[in-house]
C-alpha positions in Angstrom: -146.7 30.4 -15.1 -150.2 31.7 -14.3 -152.6 32.0 -17.3 -156.3 32.2 -18.1 -158.0 28.8 -18.2 -160.8 28.2 -20.7 -163.0 25.1 -20.8 -165.9 24.8 -23.2 -168.4 22.0 -24.1 -169.9 22.6 -27.6 -173.3 20.9 -27.7 -176.6 20.5 -29.5 -179.4 22.9 -28.4 -179.6 22.9 -24.6 -183.0 23.3 -22.8 -183.6 27.0 -22.6 -185.3 27.1 -19.2 -182.4 25.2 -17.6 -179.5 27.0 -19.4 -178.8 29.7 -16.8 -178.6 27.1 -14.0 -176.5 24.7 -16.1 -174.1 27.5 -17.0 -173.7 28.7 -13.4 -173.2 25.1 -12.2 -170.6 24.3 -14.8 -168.6 27.4 -14.1 -169.0 27.2 -10.4 -168.1 23.5 -10.2 -164.9 23.9 -12.1 -163.9 27.1 -10.2 -164.6 25.6 -6.8 -162.9 22.4 -7.6 -159.7 24.1 -8.8 -159.8 26.5 -5.8 -160.0 23.5 -3.4 -157.0 22.0 -5.2 -155.0 25.3 -4.9 -154.8 26.2 -8.6 -156.4 29.6 -8.2 -154.9 32.9 -7.0 -156.7 35.2 -4.6 -157.6 37.6 -7.4 -158.7 34.9 -10.0 -161.9 36.1 -11.9 -164.5 33.5 -13.0 -166.6 34.3 -16.1 -169.5 32.1 -17.0 -170.5 31.5 -20.6 -173.7 29.8 -21.7 -175.5 29.8 -25.1 -178.0 27.4 -26.6 -175.0 25.4 -28.0 -172.3 25.7 -25.4 -171.3 25.7 -21.7 -168.0 27.4 -20.9 -166.0 29.1 -18.2 -162.9 31.2 -18.2 -160.8 31.7 -15.0 -158.0 34.2 -14.9 -154.7 33.7 -13.0 -154.7 29.9 -12.9 -151.5 28.1 -11.9 -149.9 25.5 -14.2 -149.0 23.5 -11.2 -150.6 23.6 -7.8 -148.5 24.8 -4.9 -146.6 22.3 -2.7 -148.4 21.5 0.6 -147.2 20.8 4.0 -149.3 18.0 5.5 -149.3 16.7 9.0 -150.7 13.2 8.8 -152.0 11.3 11.9 -150.6 7.8 11.7 -152.0 5.7 14.6 -152.5 6.0 18.4 -149.3 5.0 20.2 -151.1 2.1 21.9 -151.9 0.6 18.5 -148.6 1.5 16.8 -146.4 -0.1 19.5 -146.6 -3.4 21.2 -146.0 -3.8 25.0 -142.3 -3.9 24.5 -142.2 -0.7 22.4 -141.7 -2.4 19.1 -143.6 -1.4 15.9 -146.7 -3.5 15.2 -148.1 -4.9 12.0 -150.9 -2.3 11.9 -148.3 0.4 11.9 -146.4 -1.1 9.0 -149.7 -1.6 7.1 -150.7 2.0 7.7 -147.3 3.5 6.6 -147.4 1.3 3.5 -150.9 2.5 2.6 -149.8 6.1 3.0 -146.8 5.5 0.8 -144.1 5.7 3.5 -143.1 2.0 4.0 -139.5 2.8 5.0 -140.3 5.2 7.8 -139.0 4.4 11.3 -140.4 5.2 14.7 -137.7 7.8 15.1 -139.0 9.6 11.9 -142.5 10.1 13.5 -143.7 12.8 15.9 -145.2 11.6 19.1 -147.8 14.1 20.4 -150.9 14.4 22.6 -154.1 13.7 20.7 -157.0 14.4 23.0 -156.6 12.2 26.1 -154.2 9.8 24.3 -150.9 10.0 22.4 -150.6 9.4 18.7 -147.9 9.3 16.1 -147.9 12.0 13.4 -145.8 12.5 10.3 -145.2 15.8 8.6 -144.2 15.9 4.9 -144.4 18.2 1.9 -146.7 17.0 -0.9 -145.5 18.3 -4.3 -148.0 20.2 -6.5 -149.7 18.5 -9.4 -150.0 19.6 -13.0 -153.2 21.4 -14.2 -154.3 18.5 -16.4 -154.0 16.1 -13.5 -156.0 18.4 -11.2 -158.6 19.5 -13.7 -159.5 16.1 -15.1 -161.4 14.9 -11.9 -162.8 18.4 -11.4 -164.3 18.4 -14.9 -165.7 14.9 -14.4 -167.2 15.7 -11.0 -168.7 19.0 -12.3 -170.4 17.3 -15.2 -171.7 14.5 -13.0 -173.3 17.0 -10.7 -174.9 19.4 -13.2 -178.6 20.1 -12.6 -179.7 18.3 -15.7 -183.5 18.2 -16.1 -183.4 14.9 -18.1 -180.4 13.0 -19.1 -180.0 12.0 -22.8 -178.2 8.9 -23.9 -176.6 9.1 -27.4 -174.0 7.3 -29.4 -170.6 8.8 -30.2 -169.2 8.4 -33.7 -166.9 5.7 -32.3 -169.9 3.7 -31.3 -169.7 4.4 -27.5 -172.9 5.3 -25.7 -172.6 8.3 -23.4 -175.0 10.4 -21.3 -175.4 14.1 -21.1 -178.2 16.7 -21.3 -177.6 17.0 -25.1 -175.0 15.5 -27.5 -171.6 17.1 -27.1 -169.5 17.7 -30.2 -166.3 19.3 -29.0 -164.3 19.8 -25.8 -162.1 22.8 -25.7 -159.5 23.3 -22.9 -156.8 26.0 -23.0 -154.4 27.3 -20.4 -153.3 30.5 -22.1 -152.1 29.2 -25.5 -151.6 25.6 -24.4 -154.2 22.8 -24.8 -154.9 21.1 -21.5 -155.0 17.3 -22.3 -158.4 16.4 -20.9 -161.0 13.9 -22.0 -164.7 13.7 -21.4 -167.7 11.9 -22.9 -165.4 10.2 -25.5 -163.9 13.5 -26.6 -160.3 14.7 -26.3 -159.7 18.4 -25.6 -158.6 20.7 -28.4 -158.6 24.4 -29.2 -161.4 24.5 -31.8 -165.1 25.6 -31.4 -168.1 26.3 -33.6 -169.8 29.6 -34.2 -173.4 30.5 -35.0 -175.3 27.7 -36.8 -176.3 30.1 -39.7 -174.4 33.4 -39.4 -170.9 31.9 -39.2 -169.4 29.9 -42.1 -170.3 26.7 -40.4 -166.7 25.5 -40.0 -164.9 25.1 -36.7 -162.2 27.7 -35.9 -159.4 27.8 -33.5 -159.1 29.8 -30.3 -155.4 30.9 -30.2 -155.4 32.0 -26.6 -157.9 31.6 -23.7 -158.2 35.4 -23.3 -159.4 35.8 -26.9 -162.4 33.4 -26.6 -165.2 35.9 -26.0 -164.0 38.4 -28.7 -163.2 35.7 -31.3 -166.7 34.1 -30.9 -168.3 37.5 -31.6 -166.1 38.4 -34.6 -165.8 35.0 -36.3 -168.6 33.0 -34.8 -171.4 35.6 -34.5 -172.0 34.4 -31.0 -172.5 36.4 -27.8 -171.3 33.8 -25.4 -172.2 35.5 -22.1 -175.9 35.0 -21.2 -176.1 38.2 -19.1 -174.6 40.2 -22.0 -177.1 38.7 -24.4 -180.0 39.5 -22.1 -178.9 43.1 -21.7 -178.5 43.4 -25.5 -182.0 42.1 -25.9 -183.3 44.6 -23.3 -181.5 47.5 -25.0 -182.8 46.6 -28.4 -186.4 46.2 -27.2 -186.4 49.6 -25.5 -184.9 51.2 -28.7 -187.6 49.5 -30.9 -190.4 50.4 -28.6 -189.9 54.1 -29.1 -192.4 55.9 -26.9 -194.3 52.8 -26.0 -193.7 50.5 -22.9 -192.3 47.0 -23.4 -193.7 44.3 -21.2 -190.5 42.3 -20.5 -190.7 40.1 -17.4 -187.2 38.9 -16.3 -188.3 35.3 -16.7 -189.2 35.9 -20.4 -185.9 37.8 -21.0 -184.0 34.9 -19.4 -185.7 32.3 -21.6 -185.4 34.2 -24.8 -181.7 34.9 -24.1 -181.3 31.2 -23.8 -182.8 30.6 -27.2 -180.5 32.8 -29.3 -176.7 33.2 -29.7 -176.9 36.5 -31.8 -180.0 38.3 -30.7 -181.7 40.7 -33.1 -185.1 42.4 -32.4 -187.7 43.0 -35.1 -191.1 44.7 -35.0 -194.3 42.8 -36.0 -198.0 43.7 -36.2 -201.4 42.0 -35.6 -204.9 43.1 -36.7 -206.6 45.7 -34.5 -209.7 43.5 -34.3 -208.0 41.4 -31.7 -207.8 44.4 -29.3 -211.4 43.8 -28.4 -210.2 40.8 -26.4 -209.0 41.5 -22.8 -205.4 42.5 -23.2 -204.3 40.1 -20.5 -205.3 37.2 -22.7 -203.3 38.5 -25.7 -200.3 39.4 -23.6 -200.3 35.9 -22.0 -200.6 34.0 -25.3 -197.8 36.1 -26.9 -195.5 35.6 -23.9 -196.2 32.0 -23.0 -196.7 30.4 -26.4 -194.6 32.6 -28.8 -192.0 34.2 -26.5 -192.9 37.6 -27.9 -192.8 41.0 -26.2 -196.0 43.0 -26.1 -196.1 46.8 -26.2 -198.5 49.2 -24.4 -198.9 52.9 -24.6 -198.0 55.1 -21.6 -201.5 54.4 -20.1 -200.9 50.6 -20.2 -203.3 50.0 -23.2 -202.1 47.2 -25.5 -200.7 48.1 -28.9 -201.3 46.0 -32.0 -197.6 45.9 -32.6 -195.2 43.6 -30.8 -191.5 42.7 -30.8 -189.8 39.5 -31.4 -186.2 38.3 -30.8 -184.6 36.5 -33.7 -181.4 34.5 -33.9 -180.8 35.8 -37.4 -179.5 39.2 -38.5 -180.5 40.1 -42.1 -180.8 43.2 -44.2 -184.3 42.1 -45.3 -186.2 40.7 -42.3 -189.6 40.7 -44.1 -189.7 36.8 -44.2 -188.9 36.6 -40.5 -191.5 39.3 -39.6 -194.2 37.8 -41.9 -193.6 34.3 -40.5 -194.0 35.4 -36.9 -197.1 37.4 -37.8 -198.7 34.3 -39.4 -197.8 32.2 -36.4 -199.3 34.5 -33.8 -202.6 35.1 -35.7 -204.2 31.7 -34.9 -203.2 32.1 -31.2 -205.0 35.4 -31.0 -207.9 34.0 -32.9 -208.3 31.3 -30.4 -208.3 33.8 -27.6 -210.9 35.9 -29.3 -213.1 32.8 -29.9 -212.8 31.7 -26.2 -213.7 35.1 -25.0 -216.8 35.4 -27.3 -218.0 31.9 -26.4 -217.5 32.5 -22.7 -219.6 35.7 -22.7 -222.6 33.8 -24.0 -223.0 32.2 -20.5 -223.2 34.1 -17.3 -221.0 33.3 -14.4 -224.0 32.6 -12.2 -225.2 29.9 -14.7 -221.9 28.1 -14.3 -222.2 27.8 -10.5 -224.0 24.4 -10.5 -221.1 22.9 -12.4 -218.7 23.7 -9.5 -220.4 20.7 -7.8 -218.5 18.5 -10.4 -215.1 19.9 -9.4 -213.5 18.2 -6.4 -211.6 20.7 -4.1 -210.3 18.0 -1.8 -211.8 14.6 -1.1 -212.0 15.4 2.7 -213.4 18.9 2.2 -215.8 18.4 -0.7 -216.3 20.1 -4.0 -215.6 23.7 -5.2 -219.4 24.3 -4.8 -219.2 23.3 -1.1 -216.1 25.5 -0.7 -217.8 28.4 -2.4 -220.7 28.1 0.1 -218.2 28.2 3.0 -216.3 31.2 1.7 -219.6 33.0 1.0 -220.7 32.5 4.6 -217.4 33.6 5.9 -217.1 36.7 3.6 -220.5 37.8 4.9 -219.5 37.4 8.5 -216.3 39.4 7.9 -218.2 42.1 6.1 -220.7 42.3 8.9 -217.8 42.8 11.5 -216.3 45.5 9.4 -219.5 47.3 8.6 -219.1 46.6 4.8 -222.0 45.7 2.5 -222.8 42.1 3.4 -224.7 41.3 0.2 -221.9 42.5 -2.0 -219.4 40.5 -0.1 -221.5 37.3 -0.3 -222.2 37.9 -4.0 -218.5 38.5 -4.7 -217.6 35.2 -2.9 -220.3 33.3 -4.7 -219.0 34.2 -8.1 -215.3 34.3 -7.3 -214.5 30.8 -8.6 -217.0 30.6 -11.4 -214.5 31.6 -14.1 -212.6 28.3 -13.4 -215.2 26.7 -15.7 -214.7 29.1 -18.7 -212.9 28.1 -21.9 -210.4 31.0 -21.5 -209.3 29.9 -18.0 -209.2 26.3 -19.1 -206.7 27.3 -21.8 -204.8 29.8 -19.6 -205.1 29.0 -15.9 -203.0 32.0 -15.1 -206.0 34.2 -16.0 -208.3 32.9 -13.3 -209.7 35.8 -11.4 -208.8 38.3 -14.1 -211.3 36.7 -16.5 -213.9 36.5 -13.7 -213.7 40.3 -13.5 -214.3 40.8 -17.2 -217.1 38.3 -17.3 -218.8 39.7 -14.2 -218.8 43.2 -15.8 -220.2 41.7 -19.0 -223.0 40.2 -16.8 -223.8 43.6 -15.3 -222.6 42.7 -11.8 -221.7 45.5 -9.3 -218.2 46.7 -9.9 -217.0 45.6 -6.4 -218.3 42.1 -7.1 -216.5 42.1 -10.5 -213.3 43.3 -8.9 -213.6 40.7 -6.1 -213.1 37.9 -8.7 -209.5 39.0 -9.2 -208.8 40.8 -5.9 -209.7 37.8 -3.8 -206.4 36.2 -5.0 -204.4 39.1 -3.7 -201.7 39.3 -2.4 -200.5 36.5 -4.7 -196.9 36.8 -3.8 -194.5 38.8 -1.5 -194.9 42.5 -2.2 -198.0 42.1 -4.3 -200.8 44.7 -4.1 -203.7 44.2 -1.7 -207.3 44.4 -2.6 -208.6 47.9 -3.2 -212.3 47.5 -2.5 -214.2 46.6 0.7 -215.8 43.6 -1.1 -212.4 42.4 -2.4 -210.9 42.6 1.1 -213.7 40.6 2.7 -213.6 37.9 0.0 -209.8 37.7 0.0 -209.8 37.3 3.8 -212.5 34.7 3.7 -210.8 32.7 0.9 -207.5 32.6 2.7 -208.9 31.9 6.1 -211.2 29.1 4.8 -208.1 27.5 3.2 -206.0 27.8 6.3 -208.6 26.3 8.7 -209.9 23.7 6.3 -206.5 22.3 5.1 -205.1 22.5 8.6 -208.1 20.6 10.0 -207.4 17.6 7.8 -203.7 17.4 8.9 -202.1 18.9 5.9 -200.3 21.8 7.5 -196.8 22.8 6.2 -193.9 20.5 7.2 -190.3 21.6 6.6 -190.0 23.0 3.1 -193.2 21.4 1.9 -196.3 23.6 1.7 -198.4 22.3 -1.2 -201.4 24.4 -0.3 -199.4 27.6 0.1 -200.6 28.1 3.7 -197.6 30.3 4.5 -198.5 32.6 1.7 -202.2 32.6 2.7 -201.3 33.4 6.4 -198.9 36.2 5.3 -201.6 37.6 3.0 -204.1 37.7 5.9 -201.6 39.4 8.2 -200.7 42.0 5.5 -204.3 42.9 5.0 -205.0 43.3 8.7 -201.8 45.3 9.3 -201.6 47.5 6.2 -205.3 48.1 5.9 -205.5 48.6 9.7 -208.6 46.4 9.9 -210.1 46.3 13.5 -210.6 42.6 13.5 -209.6 40.2 16.3 -207.8 37.0 15.1 -209.9 35.0 17.6 -213.1 36.3 16.0 -211.9 35.7 12.4 -210.8 32.1 13.2 -214.0 31.4 15.1 -216.0 32.5 12.1 -213.8 30.4 9.8 -214.2 27.3 11.9 -217.9 28.0 12.1 -218.4 27.5 8.4 -217.4 23.9 8.8 -220.0 23.2 11.4 -222.0 20.9 9.1 -219.0 18.5 9.0 -219.1 16.0 11.9 -215.5 15.1 11.5 -214.2 18.6 11.6 -211.3 19.2 14.1 -210.9 22.8 15.0 -207.3 23.9 14.5 -207.7 27.5 15.7 -204.9 27.4 18.3 -202.3 26.0 15.9 -203.4 28.3 13.1 -203.2 31.4 15.4 -199.6 30.5 16.4 -198.8 29.9 12.7 -200.2 33.3 11.7 -198.4 35.2 14.4 -195.2 33.5 13.3 -195.7 34.7 9.8 -196.3 38.2 11.2 -193.1 37.9 13.1 -191.2 37.3 9.8 -193.1 40.1 8.1 -192.2 42.7 10.7 -188.5 41.6 10.7 -188.4 42.0 6.9 -189.6 45.5 7.4 -186.5 46.4 9.4 -187.7 46.0 13.0 -185.2 44.4 15.3 -186.0 40.9 16.7 -186.2 42.0 20.3 -188.5 44.9 19.3 -190.8 42.4 17.5 -190.8 40.0 20.4 -191.6 42.9 22.8 -194.9 43.4 20.9 -195.7 39.8 19.9 -194.9 38.3 23.3 -198.3 39.5 24.5 -199.9 37.3 21.7 -202.0 40.2 20.5 -205.5 39.3 19.3 -205.7 42.4 17.1 -202.7 43.3 14.9 -203.9 46.4 13.1 -201.8 48.6 15.4 -198.6 46.4 15.7 -196.6 48.8 13.5 -197.5 51.7 15.6 -196.6 49.8 18.8 -193.3 48.8 17.2 -192.5 52.4 16.3 -193.3 53.4 19.9 -191.0 50.7 21.2 -188.2 52.0 18.9 -188.8 55.5 20.3 -188.7 54.2 23.9 -185.6 52.2 23.3 -183.8 55.4 22.3 -184.5 57.0 25.6 -181.7 57.0 28.2 -184.1 55.6 30.8 -185.1 52.6 28.7 -182.4 50.1 29.6 -182.9 50.5 33.3 -186.7 50.2 33.0 -186.5 47.2 30.7 -184.1 45.5 33.2 -186.4 46.3 36.1 -189.5 45.1 34.1 -187.7 41.8 33.5 -187.0 41.5 37.2 -190.6 42.3 38.1 -191.8 39.7 35.6 -189.6 37.0 37.2 -190.8 37.9 40.7 -194.4 37.9 39.8 -194.1 34.6 37.9 -192.6 32.9 40.9 -195.3 34.2 43.2 -198.5 33.7 41.3 -200.4 32.1 44.2 -199.4 34.8 46.6 -200.3 37.5 44.1 -203.8 36.0 43.6 -204.4 36.6 47.3 -202.7 40.0 47.5 -205.6 42.2 46.4 -205.1 46.0 46.0 -202.3 48.0 47.4 -202.9 49.1 51.0 -201.2 52.5 51.4 -201.2 52.0 55.2 -198.8 49.0 54.8 -196.2 51.0 52.9 -193.2 51.4 55.2 -190.0 52.3 53.3 -189.6 55.7 51.8 -188.7 54.1 48.4 -191.9 52.1 48.2 -194.0 55.1 49.2 -192.3 57.2 46.6 -192.9 54.5 43.9 -196.5 54.2 44.9 -197.0 57.9 44.7 -195.4 58.1 41.3 -197.5 55.2 40.0 -200.6 57.0 41.2 -199.5 60.2 39.5 -198.4 58.6 36.2 -201.2 56.1 35.8 -203.8 58.6 34.5 -201.2 60.0 31.9 -200.5 56.5 30.7 -204.1 55.5 30.4 -205.0 58.7 28.5 -202.2 58.4 26.1 -203.0 54.7 25.5 -206.7 55.3 24.9 -206.0 57.9 22.2 -203.6 55.5 20.5 -200.5 57.5 21.4 -198.3 54.4 22.0 -195.1 56.5 21.9 -196.5 58.9 24.5 -197.6 55.9 26.6 -194.1 54.5 26.8 -192.3 57.8 27.1 -194.4 58.7 30.1 -192.9 55.7 31.9 -189.5 57.3 31.7 -190.6 59.4 34.7 -190.6 56.3 36.9 -186.9 55.2 36.4 -185.4 56.8 39.5 -188.2 55.6 41.8 -188.1 52.1 40.3 -184.3 51.9 40.8 -184.6 53.2 44.3 -187.3 50.6 45.1 -185.1 47.7 44.1 -182.1 49.2 45.9 -183.9 49.8 49.2 -186.9 47.5 49.5 -187.0 43.8 50.2 -190.0 42.6 48.2 -190.0 39.1 49.7 -190.3 40.3 53.3 -191.0 37.8 56.1 -194.3 39.5 57.0 -196.8 38.0 54.6 -199.1 41.1 54.5 -196.1 43.3 53.8 -194.8 40.9 51.1 -198.2 40.7 49.4 -198.7 44.4 49.4 -195.4 44.9 47.7 -196.2 42.2 45.1 -199.5 44.1 44.5 -197.6 47.3 43.9 -195.3 45.5 41.4 -198.3 44.0 39.7 -199.8 47.4 39.1 -196.5 48.7 37.8 -196.0 45.7 35.6 -199.4 46.1 33.9 -198.8 49.8 33.3 -195.3 49.2 31.9 -196.5 46.5 29.5 -199.7 48.0 28.0 -198.0 48.7 24.7 -195.4 46.0 24.7 -193.4 43.7 27.0 -190.5 46.0 27.4 -188.6 43.4 29.4 -187.7 41.9 25.9 -185.6 45.0 25.3 -183.3 44.1 28.2 -179.8 42.9 27.3 
């Protein structure tokens, strides 16, 4: 009979940051193992449970015995199974014995073609096995493969030493109401479990039926066993306690806190208003990182002096819990205030000489040398864009100075953010101050871009210097390894160029970037490789935005030096592809490309089209159409109307089709042939000004 299966390991406190992965791996391993052994039905539902003190899984509609299976077993090739007289050989007898069929005769076997040779096969029905027999190896394999951060050795009460992520106290295994006789880590399966360490009575209690597990744990054990349910309970309670304020609740923090409690209860705490003089990013970070607290802000994003905690205890009088947490957070906030006040006593500029003591890379020098390179590059970029060069150079000069402050030393995540606060305190220009934080942007996929001209120039310089410098010493990404985040840097550069529509050529940017290493005699210019790498990142970016691969290739096949208009070109390609004439013109363009590629030497000697050499009506008509359409295409392209440029080409479809139907391009007469190649060359250039439309051909 099919019933719900429940398996639970009740443990000591599991590592919170690994709990979600451990729970998913435990449930997934058991479910997949049973499915492979044919114990699950098509509609079986798997539910994962994971708390600080248990890993569990329930699976509905699990068979008590796996289904019988028809198996067609290959025995041996005929040439091995029979000797030259057709009698069974010793290898055949040995193989049949190994398979458990020692009494089979040749007449019992099927002789069938097996590739180029013949082999013997035997078809039989393997009876199903009981759940305990099937589940035991699945449980052992699952536990052996769990993503355990660090294995712990411990001694069982019987004296045996076993290994697991934390000591395991009980093993529960039920199929409906029936205990499944399993064993693991020196434990035998039963039906009892433990509830909350403090809120339950502390005694083990029985689970009568696998379906009752979740509800019984809540009622008798005061445990919310499902991690996602606990997380959503925490989220709901936080929002209710916040009232009109905003809760800062990153998903990673919610996950970690949900892994620390079995019965979550949210309480409100306070800290003194005097701490609000410290940059709120510092207070928020220390509350989240060190204490796992949830900060509150008003609707304008200004930090409140009240915060929320998630406790593992429900009580009518939470004053002791609240008071304890307020006492714990106060020294943390005091430290942040002290660091901030001490840091303000020294200007960022005064810290710059100390960057000479910080090694950036042994082949690329110190942070001071790197700062000089980025400063030169930021100035060059600002000059190309018409930005304030002095501001760009000043922003780059101070961008890394906050690395030497006490606050960033304590909280490295605040680098850049603290630089902005300290630069403002020093009286620096606002764009210079913002560049300290903006030059790190975008930090991740979807992150905001710099908002100021100075921030843009410094961000581009910082990323380009990293790309060229690291690549030049042979540390480019390989496979999944990218320790210097060069993929992220390249993508960031491309996003800024495209989304800000910056009129900068990649060749100029990389020339400037390579130029700041001119004092290093061992420098190897990696511009060609970095260009290809960056265009490949752009390719992925555009595909992620919904453009089809052939559309992206149509634009990037030309290896554009400027990418500020690639989105507009792609939109034009999409509009062109929707025209009824596009398929024919794309196919013709592909044909033209192939012809021209095969006749590059002849084309170099062809010169301009000589109208007097045009003979066939079709080539005369095409030449006339090209002459008529060319000014329209040029005008549309010059005003940036890429869609209009491509749509204008639609007028040529009939003449292009007629040309290829009626005209022999590769004529025997050399002059005639070269003239036709010249005509196709003009047509090809005109058709591919926006994109290589041959890439749209099927």
